[in-house]
PALUM-693062 format. One line per field, with one value per residue (C-alpha): residue number from 1; residue in one letter; x, y, z. Coordinates in Angstrom, 1 decimal, decimal comma. Layout:
N
num: (NUM	...);
residu: (A	...);
u: (X	...);
v: (Y	...);
w: (Z	...);
***
This chain:
676
num: (1	2	3	4	5	6	7	8	9	10	11	12	13	14	15	16	17	18	19	20	21	22	23	24	25	26	27	28	29	30	31	32	33	34	35	36	37	38	39	40	41	42	43	44	45	46	47	48	49	50	51	52	53	54	55	56	57	58	59	60	61	62	63	64	65	66	67	68	69	70	71	72	73	74	75	76	77	78	79	80	81	82	83	84	85	86	87	88	89	90	91	92	93	94	95	96	97	98	99	100	101	102	103	104	105	106	107	108	109	110	111	112	113	114	115	116	117	118	119	120	121	122	123	124	125	126	127	128	129	130	131	132	133	134	135	136	137	138	139	140	141	142	143	144	145	146	147	148	149	150	151	152	153	154	155	156	157	158	159	160	161	162	163	164	165	166	167	168	169	170	171	172	173	174	175	176	177	178	179	180	181	182	183	184	185	186	187	188	189	190	191	192	193	194	195	196	197	198	199	200	201	202	203	204	205	206	207	208	209	210	211	212	213	214	215	216	217	218	219	220	221	222	223	224	225	226	227	228	229	230	231	232	233	234	235	236	237	238	239	240	241	242	243	244	245	246	247	248	249	250	251	252	253	254	255	256	257	258	259	260	261	262	263	264	265	266	267	268	269	270	271	272	273	274	275	276	277	278	279	280	281	282	283	284	285	286	287	288	289	290	291	292	293	294	295	296	297	298	299	300	301	302	303	304	305	306	307	308	309	310	311	312	313	314	315	316	317	318	319	320	321	322	323	324	325	326	327	328	329	330	331	332	333	334	335	336	337	338	339	340	341	342	343	344	345	346	347	348	349	350	351	352	353	354	355	356	357	358	359	360	361	362	363	364	365	366	367	368	369	370	371	372	373	374	375	376	377	378	379	380	381	382	383	384	385	386	387	388	389	390	391	392	393	394	395	396	397	398	399	400	401	402	403	404	405	406	407	408	409	410	411	412	413	414	415	416	417	418	419	420	421	422	423	424	425	426	427	428	429	430	431	432	433	434	435	436	437	438	439	440	441	442	443	444	445	446	447	448	449	450	451	452	453	454	455	456	457	458	459	460	461	462	463	464	465	466	467	468	469	470	471	472	473	474	475	476	477	478	479	480	481	482	483	484	485	486	487	488	489	490	491	492	493	494	495	496	497	498	499	500	501	502	503	504	505	506	507	508	509	510	511	512	513	514	515	516	517	518	519	520	521	522	523	524	525	526	527	528	529	530	531	532	533	534	535	536	537	538	539	540	541	542	543	544	545	546	547	548	549	550	551	552	553	554	555	556	557	558	559	560	561	562	563	564	565	566	567	568	569	570	571	572	573	574	575	576	577	578	579	580	581	582	583	584	585	586	587	588	589	590	591	592	593	594	595	596	597	598	599	600	601	602	603	604	605	606	607	608	609	610	611	612	613	614	615	616	617	618	619	620	621	622	623	624	625	626	627	628	629	630	631	632	633	634	635	636	637	638	639	640	641	642	643	644	645	646	647	648	649	650	651	652	653	654	655	656	657	658	659	660	661	662	663	664	665	666	667	668	669	670	671	672	673	674	675	676);
residu: (M	I	P	N	T	F	G	A	D	G	H	R	L	L	C	R	I	G	Q	E	T	L	I	L	E	A	I	G	P	S	A	I	R	V	R	A	T	K	N	A	R	F	D	E	S	L	P	S	G	L	L	P	K	T	P	V	P	A	G	C	E	I	A	I	D	A	G	V	A	S	L	I	N	G	R	L	R	A	E	V	T	K	M	P	R	G	L	A	P	T	L	E	L	A	F	Y	D	A	T	T	G	E	T	L	L	E	E	E	M	P	H	I	L	Y	P	N	S	R	H	Y	D	A	E	E	G	A	L	W	R	I	T	T	Q	F	K	A	M	P	G	E	R	F	Y	G	L	G	Q	H	Q	H	G	R	L	D	Q	K	G	C	V	I	D	L	V	Q	K	N	T	E	V	V	I	P	F	L	V	S	S	R	G	Y	G	F	I	W	N	T	P	G	I	G	R	V	E	L	A	E	N	R	T	L	W	T	L	D	A	S	P	Q	L	D	Y	V	V	I	A	G	P	E	P	A	T	I	L	E	G	Y	A	A	L	T	G	H	P	P	M	M	P	D	W	G	L	G	F	W	Q	C	K	L	R	Y	S	T	Q	A	E	V	L	E	V	A	R	E	Y	H	R	R	G	L	P	V	T	C	F	V	I	D	F	F	N	W	T	K	G	G	E	G	R	I	D	P	E	D	F	P	D	P	A	A	M	V	A	D	L	E	T	M	G	M	R	P	M	I	S	I	W	P	T	V	N	A	N	A	E	N	F	A	E	M	R	D	A	G	F	L	I	T	H	R	R	G	V	Q	A	S	S	V	F	L	D	A	N	A	D	G	R	V	P	L	S	F	Y	D	A	T	N	P	A	A	R	A	Y	H	W	A	R	I	R	E	G	Y	A	R	H	G	F	G	A	F	W	L	D	A	N	E	P	E	A	Y	P	T	H	P	D	N	M	R	Y	H	L	G	D	G	R	A	V	A	N	A	Y	P	L	L	H	Q	Q	G	Y	S	E	Q	M	A	E	D	G	V	E	D	G	I	L	L	S	R	S	A	W	L	G	S	Q	R	H	P	V	V	V	W	S	G	D	V	R	S	S	F	A	D	L	A	R	Q	V	R	A	G	L	N	M	A	M	S	G	I	P	W	W	T	T	D	I	G	G	F	K	G	G	D	I	R	D	P	G	F	H	E	L	L	I	R	W	F	Q	Y	G	V	F	C	P	V	F	R	L	H	G	F	R	Q	D	S	A	G	D	P	R	L	G	R	D	F	L	F	G	G	A	D	N	E	I	W	S	F	G	R	E	V	E	A	H	L	T	A	C	L	H	L	R	E	R	L	R	P	Y	L	T	A	Q	M	T	V	A	H	Q	T	G	L	P	P	M	R	P	L	F	V	E	F	P	D	D	P	G	A	I	E	I	D	D	Q	F	M	L	G	P	D	L	L	V	A	P	V	L	E	A	G	A	E	K	R	S	A	Y	L	P	A	G	A	S	W	H	N	A	W	T	S	E	K	I	A	G	G	V	W	H	E	A	S	T	T	I	D	R	I	A	V	F	I	R	D	G	A	D	I	A	L	V	G);
u: (14,4	13,5	15,8	14,5	14,7	16,5	19,1	21,7	25,4	27,0	27,0	25,8	22,2	22,0	19,3	18,4	15,7	15,7	19,3	20,3	22,3	22,4	24,6	24,4	27,4	27,8	31,3	32,8	30,8	27,8	28,3	26,8	28,3	26,0	27,1	24,9	25,4	23,6	26,7	27,1	29,7	31,3	34,6	37,0	39,9	38,4	40,3	38,5	39,0	38,2	41,0	41,7	40,4	37,7	36,8	34,5	31,3	30,8	27,4	24,6	21,0	19,4	15,7	13,9	10,2	8,3	8,7	11,2	14,6	16,6	20,2	21,1	24,7	25,2	23,3	22,4	19,5	19,1	15,8	15,3	11,7	10,4	8,1	5,8	6,8	5,2	5,9	8,3	9,1	12,3	14,2	14,2	16,6	16,2	18,5	17,5	19,0	18,5	18,4	15,9	14,1	14,7	15,1	18,6	18,7	16,0	16,0	13,7	10,5	10,6	8,0	5,6	7,9	11,2	13,9	14,3	16,1	19,1	19,2	21,6	22,2	24,5	27,9	30,7	31,3	30,6	30,3	27,1	26,1	24,6	22,5	21,2	18,7	17,8	15,1	16,0	15,4	14,2	17,0	19,7	23,3	26,2	30,0	33,0	33,4	37,0	38,1	36,3	36,7	33,0	33,6	30,9	31,1	27,6	27,3	23,5	22,4	25,7	26,4	29,9	31,8	33,5	36,7	40,2	41,5	44,0	42,4	39,5	40,1	37,6	37,2	33,6	32,7	29,9	28,9	25,2	23,6	21,1	23,7	25,2	28,2	28,2	31,2	30,8	33,3	33,9	36,8	34,7	34,2	30,7	28,7	26,7	23,7	22,8	19,6	16,6	14,4	16,7	20,2	21,5	24,8	26,0	28,7	29,6	30,8	31,3	30,7	28,9	27,6	29,5	28,8	28,9	26,5	27,9	25,6	26,7	24,9	27,6	30,1	33,1	31,7	31,2	34,7	36,1	34,0	35,3	38,9	38,2	37,0	39,6	42,6	44,1	46,8	50,3	51,9	53,0	56,8	57,9	59,7	56,4	54,8	57,3	57,7	58,1	60,0	59,1	58,8	58,6	61,4	64,9	66,7	70,2	72,0	73,8	70,5	69,0	71,9	72,2	68,6	68,8	71,9	70,3	67,4	69,8	72,0	68,9	67,9	64,5	63,0	62,6	62,0	61,4	63,1	61,2	62,7	60,1	59,8	62,2	65,0	65,3	67,0	63,9	60,5	60,2	64,0	63,9	67,3	68,2	70,0	73,8	74,5	72,2	72,7	76,2	76,4	72,8	74,0	76,1	73,2	70,9	73,5	74,0	70,3	69,8	72,7	70,7	67,6	65,8	64,4	64,7	61,6	61,9	59,2	58,6	56,0	54,4	55,0	57,2	58,7	58,5	62,2	63,2	65,8	63,3	60,2	60,2	61,0	58,0	55,8	56,7	56,3	52,8	53,8	52,2	48,6	47,5	44,7	41,9	42,3	45,2	48,9	50,6	50,5	48,3	49,5	51,7	53,6	56,9	59,7	63,3	66,0	63,5	63,3	59,5	56,5	56,9	54,5	54,2	52,6	51,8	53,2	50,3	50,0	47,2	49,8	51,8	54,7	54,7	54,7	57,7	59,5	58,9	60,2	63,3	64,2	63,4	65,4	68,5	68,1	66,9	66,5	70,1	71,3	69,3	65,9	63,1	60,3	58,7	56,3	53,9	52,7	50,4	49,1	45,4	46,9	46,9	46,1	45,2	42,6	41,0	39,2	38,8	36,9	40,1	42,4	43,2	44,7	46,1	42,9	40,5	38,6	39,5	35,9	35,8	39,1	40,7	39,8	41,9	45,1	46,4	45,8	47,6	50,5	50,8	50,5	53,4	55,7	54,4	55,0	58,4	59,7	58,7	60,3	63,5	63,6	63,0	62,0	59,8	59,0	56,2	54,5	53,1	50,2	47,9	45,2	43,8	41,0	39,3	41,9	44,8	45,1	46,4	49,6	52,0	50,3	49,9	47,3	47,4	44,8	46,6	47,3	44,9	45,2	46,6	43,4	41,3	38,5	40,7	41,9	38,3	37,6	40,6	39,1	35,9	37,9	40,1	37,2	35,5	38,8	38,7	35,2	36,6	38,9	42,1	44,0	47,2	46,3	47,6	47,6	50,1	50,5	49,9	48,3	50,1	49,7	49,2	51,2	53,5	56,3	56,3	52,5	51,2	47,9	49,7	51,7	48,5	47,1	50,4	50,4	46,8	47,4	50,5	48,4	45,8	48,6	50,0	46,9	46,7	47,9	50,9	52,5	54,0	54,9	54,8	54,0	54,9	55,7	55,8	58,1	56,8	60,2	62,1	62,2	58,7	59,2	59,1	55,9	54,8	57,3	57,5	61,0	62,3	60,7	59,2	60,5	61,9	59,6	61,5	60,0	62,5	61,5	58,7	60,3	61,2	57,7	56,3	59,3	58,6	55,0	56,0	58,9	56,3	54,2	57,2	57,8	54,1	54,1	57,0	55,1	52,0	53,9	53,5	49,7	49,8	51,7	49,1	46,3	48,2	48,4	44,6	44,3	46,6	44,7	41,1	41,1	39,7	41,4	43,0	41,4	37,6	34,3	32,9	29,9	32,2	33,4	30,0	27,3	24,6	25,0	22,6	24,6	27,8	26,4	25,9	29,6	31,8	34,5	35,9	37,4	38,5	42,1	41,8	39,3	40,7	41,6	39,0	40,4	38,6	41,0	40,8	39,4	38,9	41,3	41,5	39,6	40,7	37,8	36,3	33,1	33,4	30,9	32,0	30,0	28,0	29,2	32,4	33,8	36,6	39,3	41,0	44,4	46,1	44,4	43,1	39,7	37,1	33,9	31,0	30,0	27,0	27,6	29,0	32,1	33,9	37,7	40,4	42,2	44,8	47,5	49,5	46,8	43,7	41,0	42,0	40,2	41,3	38,8	39,1	41,0	43,3	47,0	48,1	50,4	50,5	51,9	55,7);
v: (128,4	126,2	126,8	127,7	125,1	127,5	130,2	132,1	132,8	134,8	132,6	129,6	128,3	126,5	123,8	121,6	119,1	116,4	115,2	116,1	119,3	120,3	123,1	124,5	126,7	128,8	128,2	129,3	131,0	128,5	125,7	124,8	122,4	120,3	118,8	116,8	114,8	113,4	113,9	116,9	118,4	117,9	116,0	118,6	116,1	114,0	114,5	116,7	116,9	120,7	123,2	124,4	127,8	127,5	130,6	132,9	133,6	137,1	137,2	134,9	135,1	133,4	133,4	131,8	131,2	129,1	125,8	126,4	128,1	128,7	129,6	131,0	131,1	132,2	129,8	127,4	127,5	125,0	124,7	123,0	122,1	120,9	118,0	115,9	112,3	109,6	110,3	113,2	115,8	115,7	118,2	117,6	119,1	120,1	121,9	124,1	126,1	129,6	131,0	128,6	127,2	123,7	121,0	119,6	117,3	116,4	114,1	111,1	111,2	108,4	105,7	106,5	106,0	104,5	105,4	109,2	110,7	110,9	107,9	107,0	103,6	103,6	102,0	102,1	105,4	108,5	106,5	106,0	104,0	106,8	106,7	109,6	109,1	111,2	110,9	109,3	111,7	110,5	110,4	111,5	110,4	110,3	110,7	110,6	108,7	108,0	105,0	101,7	98,7	98,0	99,4	102,1	105,9	106,7	105,1	105,3	101,9	101,0	100,2	101,4	100,3	103,2	101,5	101,9	98,8	98,1	99,3	100,8	104,4	106,2	109,9	110,5	113,3	113,0	115,2	114,9	115,5	117,6	120,4	119,9	118,3	116,4	116,0	113,2	114,9	112,1	109,6	106,8	103,3	102,9	102,5	104,5	103,0	105,0	103,0	103,7	104,1	106,1	107,4	106,1	107,0	104,9	105,3	102,2	104,0	107,8	110,6	112,8	113,4	115,9	116,7	119,6	120,5	122,6	124,3	124,2	124,1	122,9	120,1	122,3	124,9	122,1	120,8	124,3	124,7	121,5	122,6	125,9	124,0	121,2	122,6	123,4	121,0	122,3	122,9	119,6	119,5	119,3	116,0	114,5	114,9	112,7	108,9	106,9	103,6	101,1	97,3	94,9	95,1	96,6	94,9	96,4	99,7	98,0	96,8	100,3	102,0	99,3	99,8	103,6	103,8	101,6	104,0	106,9	105,1	104,5	108,2	107,3	110,1	108,9	111,6	109,3	106,0	104,2	101,8	99,4	97,8	95,7	98,2	98,6	96,7	95,8	97,5	100,5	101,1	103,7	102,7	101,7	98,3	99,0	95,6	96,1	99,9	100,5	104,2	105,6	109,2	108,3	106,4	109,4	111,7	109,3	109,1	112,9	113,3	111,3	113,5	110,9	111,8	108,8	107,8	105,1	103,0	103,4	101,3	102,4	98,9	98,2	94,7	93,1	92,4	95,9	97,6	100,4	98,3	98,3	102,1	102,8	100,5	102,0	105,6	104,8	105,3	102,1	101,3	98,9	96,4	95,6	91,9	89,6	90,2	93,5	92,9	94,3	91,9	88,9	89,4	89,3	91,7	92,4	90,2	87,7	84,0	84,0	85,8	88,1	90,0	93,7	96,7	100,1	103,3	105,5	108,4	109,9	110,8	113,9	112,8	109,4	111,2	113,3	110,2	108,3	111,2	111,6	108,0	108,7	111,9	110,0	106,9	108,3	112,0	112,8	110,7	113,0	111,2	113,7	111,6	108,8	105,9	105,6	102,1	99,9	103,1	102,2	100,9	97,4	95,3	91,7	90,9	94,3	94,6	98,4	97,6	95,9	98,8	101,6	104,8	107,8	109,6	106,9	103,8	102,5	102,5	106,3	107,5	104,8	106,3	109,4	107,4	108,0	111,7	112,1	109,9	112,1	115,3	114,1	113,7	116,9	119,1	117,6	117,8	121,5	122,1	120,4	122,3	119,3	120,9	119,5	116,4	114,0	111,3	108,3	106,9	103,9	105,5	108,9	110,8	114,1	116,9	114,6	116,7	119,7	117,7	116,7	113,3	111,1	108,4	105,2	102,6	99,8	96,1	95,6	92,6	92,6	92,3	94,4	94,2	95,8	98,4	99,4	99,5	101,9	104,4	104,7	104,6	107,4	109,6	109,1	110,1	113,3	113,8	113,4	116,3	114,3	115,8	113,7	110,1	107,1	103,3	100,5	100,5	97,0	96,1	94,9	91,1	88,4	89,8	87,4	89,2	86,5	86,4	88,1	88,8	90,7	92,6	93,9	94,8	96,6	98,7	99,7	100,5	102,6	104,5	105,2	106,1	108,8	110,8	110,2	112,9	110,7	108,2	105,3	101,8	99,2	95,5	92,2	90,4	86,7	84,9	81,6	80,7	81,8	81,1	80,1	82,2	85,4	87,3	84,9	85,3	88,8	88,2	86,9	89,7	89,9	89,5	92,4	95,3	97,8	98,9	96,6	93,6	92,5	92,2	94,7	95,3	96,1	98,3	100,4	101,1	101,9	104,1	106,1	106,5	108,0	110,5	111,4	112,1	114,5	116,4	116,5	117,9	121,6	121,1	119,0	121,7	124,2	121,9	121,3	125,1	125,3	122,5	124,3	127,6	126,3	122,6	121,4	118,1	117,8	114,4	114,6	113,2	114,7	116,2	118,4	120,2	120,0	120,2	121,4	118,4	115,6	113,1	113,8	112,5	109,0	108,5	106,6	105,1	108,4	111,4	115,0	115,9	119,6	121,5	120,5	116,9	114,1	110,6	107,3	104,5	101,0	98,7	95,4	93,0	93,1	96,3	98,1	100,6	102,6	104,7	107,9	110,5	114,1	116,6	119,4	122,9	122,4	121,1	118,6	117,1	113,7	114,1	111,7	112,4	116,0	114,9	117,5	116,3	118,3	118,1	116,3	113,1	109,6	109,0	105,8	106,1	103,8	102,2	100,0	98,8	102,1	104,4	105,0	107,5	111,1	114,3	117,9	120,7	123,1	126,2	124,5	124,8	121,2	119,2	115,5	114,2	114,3);
w: (109,7	106,7	103,8	100,4	97,6	95,3	95,8	93,8	94,4	91,6	88,5	90,5	91,0	94,3	94,8	97,7	98,4	101,1	101,4	97,9	97,1	93,5	92,1	88,6	87,6	84,4	83,0	79,7	77,0	76,7	79,2	82,6	85,1	87,3	90,6	92,9	96,1	99,1	101,3	103,6	101,2	97,9	97,7	96,1	96,0	93,1	89,9	87,4	83,6	83,7	83,9	87,4	86,3	83,8	81,7	83,6	81,7	80,4	82,0	83,0	84,1	87,1	87,6	90,6	91,1	93,7	91,9	89,1	88,6	85,5	84,6	81,2	80,0	76,4	74,2	76,9	79,3	82,2	84,1	87,4	88,3	91,7	90,8	93,1	92,9	95,1	98,7	98,2	95,6	93,4	91,3	87,6	85,0	81,4	79,0	76,1	73,3	74,6	71,0	69,4	72,5	71,3	74,0	74,0	76,9	79,5	82,5	82,2	84,3	87,0	86,8	89,7	92,7	91,8	90,8	90,6	87,6	89,8	92,0	94,9	96,4	99,4	99,2	101,8	103,7	101,6	98,3	96,4	93,4	91,3	88,1	86,1	83,4	80,3	77,7	74,4	71,6	68,1	65,6	68,0	67,2	69,6	68,9	71,1	74,4	73,7	71,7	71,5	69,2	68,4	64,9	65,0	64,7	65,8	69,2	69,6	70,7	72,3	76,0	76,9	80,0	81,5	82,6	81,0	79,1	76,4	73,1	75,1	76,1	78,3	77,6	78,8	76,5	74,0	71,1	70,2	66,8	68,6	69,1	72,5	74,2	77,4	79,7	82,3	84,7	87,1	87,1	88,6	87,0	85,5	82,3	79,8	78,0	74,8	74,3	72,1	75,2	77,4	78,1	81,4	83,1	86,0	88,6	90,6	93,6	93,8	96,4	93,8	90,4	88,1	84,5	82,0	79,1	76,3	73,7	70,1	67,8	65,4	66,2	65,6	68,1	70,7	70,2	70,6	73,7	75,1	74,6	76,3	79,4	79,4	77,7	74,3	73,0	72,8	69,4	67,9	67,6	63,9	64,4	65,6	62,1	60,3	60,1	63,4	63,2	65,8	66,5	69,4	70,1	69,6	72,4	72,2	71,4	68,6	67,0	67,3	65,6	62,9	61,8	62,1	60,0	57,3	57,1	56,9	54,2	52,1	52,4	53,9	56,1	59,7	62,4	65,4	66,4	69,2	71,6	73,2	76,6	78,7	78,0	81,8	84,5	86,5	86,3	88,5	89,0	86,2	84,7	81,2	81,2	80,9	79,4	76,5	76,2	77,4	76,2	75,9	75,6	72,6	71,1	71,5	69,9	67,0	66,3	66,5	64,1	61,6	62,2	64,4	67,8	70,2	72,2	74,9	76,6	80,3	82,1	85,4	86,9	89,8	90,1	93,5	93,2	92,2	94,4	95,3	95,7	99,6	99,6	97,4	99,3	102,7	101,4	100,1	96,5	95,2	94,4	97,2	97,5	99,9	99,5	98,6	98,0	97,0	93,3	90,5	87,9	87,3	84,0	82,4	83,1	82,0	83,5	84,9	84,2	84,0	85,3	88,3	90,6	89,5	91,3	89,8	91,2	92,3	89,8	91,8	94,5	93,6	95,7	93,9	90,6	91,7	92,9	89,7	87,5	89,7	88,8	85,1	85,2	86,5	84,5	81,1	80,8	81,8	78,8	76,4	76,2	76,0	74,5	76,4	75,5	78,5	77,9	80,0	81,8	82,0	84,4	82,9	86,0	85,6	86,8	86,5	89,8	90,5	93,7	95,1	94,2	96,7	95,4	97,2	96,2	97,3	96,2	92,8	91,7	92,4	90,8	88,6	85,2	85,8	86,2	82,7	82,8	86,2	84,9	81,8	83,9	86,1	83,1	81,4	84,4	85,3	81,8	81,6	84,9	83,8	80,5	78,3	74,9	72,2	74,1	73,2	75,3	73,5	75,6	75,4	77,4	78,2	80,0	80,0	79,4	78,3	75,1	77,2	77,6	74,8	74,4	71,4	72,0	70,0	69,6	71,5	70,7	67,8	65,5	61,9	59,9	57,5	60,0	62,6	60,2	59,5	63,3	63,7	61,3	63,4	66,6	65,5	64,4	67,8	69,5	67,4	68,6	72,2	71,7	71,0	68,1	68,4	67,6	65,7	65,3	65,1	61,3	60,2	63,5	66,6	66,5	64,0	61,0	59,2	57,3	54,6	54,0	50,8	52,5	55,3	52,7	51,1	54,5	55,5	52,3	52,8	56,5	55,5	53,0	55,7	58,2	55,9	56,6	60,3	62,7	63,6	61,2	63,2	62,2	65,0	65,5	67,1	63,8	63,1	60,5	59,2	57,9	61,0	64,7	65,9	69,0	66,9	67,4	70,2	73,0	74,4	75,9	72,6	70,5	67,1	63,5	61,5	61,0	58,8	55,4	53,6	55,7	53,4	50,0	47,3	45,9	49,3	50,1	47,0	48,1	51,7	50,5	48,4	51,5	53,4	50,7	50,4	54,2	53,7	51,1	53,4	56,4	55,7	55,5	58,7	60,5	59,6	60,9	64,1	64,5	64,2	66,8	69,2	68,8	68,8	69,9	66,5	65,7	62,2	61,6	61,9	60,5	57,4	59,2	61,4	58,3	56,4	59,1	56,6	54,3	55,6	53,5	55,4	58,7	57,3	56,4	58,9	56,7	55,3	57,1	56,6	57,3	57,9	55,8	52,4	52,2	52,1	52,6	51,8	52,9	51,4	54,1	52,2	50,6	46,8	46,4	43,3	43,3	46,1	46,3	48,2	49,2	48,4	50,5	49,1	49,8	48,0	44,6	44,5	42,4	42,6	44,3	41,8	38,5	39,0	37,8	38,9	40,7	42,0	45,7	47,0	45,0	45,3	43,2	42,3	42,3	41,3	44,3	42,7	45,2	44,7	46,0	48,2	47,3	48,3	47,2	47,5	47,9	44,9	45,7	48,3	47,7	48,3	46,1	46,9	43,6	43,7);
***
């Protein structure tokens, strides 16, 4: 019996032509998931960014005709058409706003014979190199896709490599100005081209295609729909909203407590004290070094007495000389390689004379995650640590050859991008099981759904420059448009800042002023000292120069102290915005057009942002700028946060930005007091 091209199964539309199986499934209130493969069956073991149980639609409609079938779920309608193409027909997809009938997204017609809209080139075994191509729509803008350092908010015209790297975070979720969201729900390595003549998504090697379209029409609705499908963030612990002190690196217990006590003596509010890498014996052993930290439990207690939650850095690396390396290797708990030696990187480690071979534990293996946490529980958590810095968790392999990496879940090309999510999931689940309360994970990478765990993502090892500061503003807004509400940067930049350089002092003040209004407020850096040891800021094992707010001279200290106190005044408002994020998924930091979708002027702005609905922030992004023009959206009236000057909406306004302030405006009617 010859099977029909189309069929229905509950809220799923089933399609088959030739070797290809295509399934459209209604999920959530106004979303449709699309899966396609040329294999005999779908691989259900692949990591997914979607919740294990996505919301069941209240109702959907499936209609099937001889050559066309459609699925309607809420505001979204998908249509599959059997089209004659060359020697054989193909199935082509289009998505429409079910309310207005407007085309949202449409596959590109193939050119005569080759390639089809969804094209498969055979790789090894059950893997395919898959491309899917959509029409480019006039005037369309794209936001999201995680965090990238190209310095743009609108990513139309960009080509983005879908591979996790330091400073480059792959969260393959786009929000389109046409009123839809697009989740590329596959952890495979690939690329997306957001060109003027087409939108092309590519997977280097994957068993299947998997994506979700969400109907809006407004950006906030799309972000809320994304959170409903991939998970709402937990409630941010109160301590996470204060000031985080950090540097590369506090190398001993005595140094940690000396700095913490000085902050406490000065009456400066610090809620998190961060201890960076190489605090361990050897990588992978999961044990704090007893020579440098002889009584970690007492250190934790002392910090908490001063109101500071300790956070400690843990890398996923395993030193080839670690006491448990052979045990992990033999149990299959390490990422392995098709070619070459058992090492993903050659880098520095604690208690080593030079570079050593490092492997990464395999976070795609549940047993490896449990083993890794058991070491952390014994070596850290039992001393009272409940906040962990998950650094280098892209994983940061050098060279980055995903095709050479073999994970528990398969070929590196097919699964590698999900590594940070699964690493975070292991910590999150085990901390909950062990009763660790109010814990936070600081992570350098993320993937679809990372926000459902207590994860703060930061923008990685960026340089200390005004150009990098400007890039972080756009990067942070695209992270917000990727559904990440907990985000931050290294205030002052990570590398290149000299603590005696007046130019760096100005940059640091401006970065602090920006950081006050970020979801998380964290100082960090690998500082240099032109009058000190030349190894400072250049030799990781030696560490960096001082990086406390009094380390840059009295004038700088006064400005930074003012920022700490301003952040304290802002915390009640931030708590309210984090509550909204927890309940709806709407990030506190967001582009102007999210809050003002009806103002065409708002969509043009990429160097300002809203913090919640009532604060508009225009940071200073150039050296020597004592004035700053800011666009104040229509639909509200405003007043200057520092002078109370009233300004109408829908206008550009020039504000004073002398070294003691950036441009901040409060929506009239909001109960926010920033002036102490």
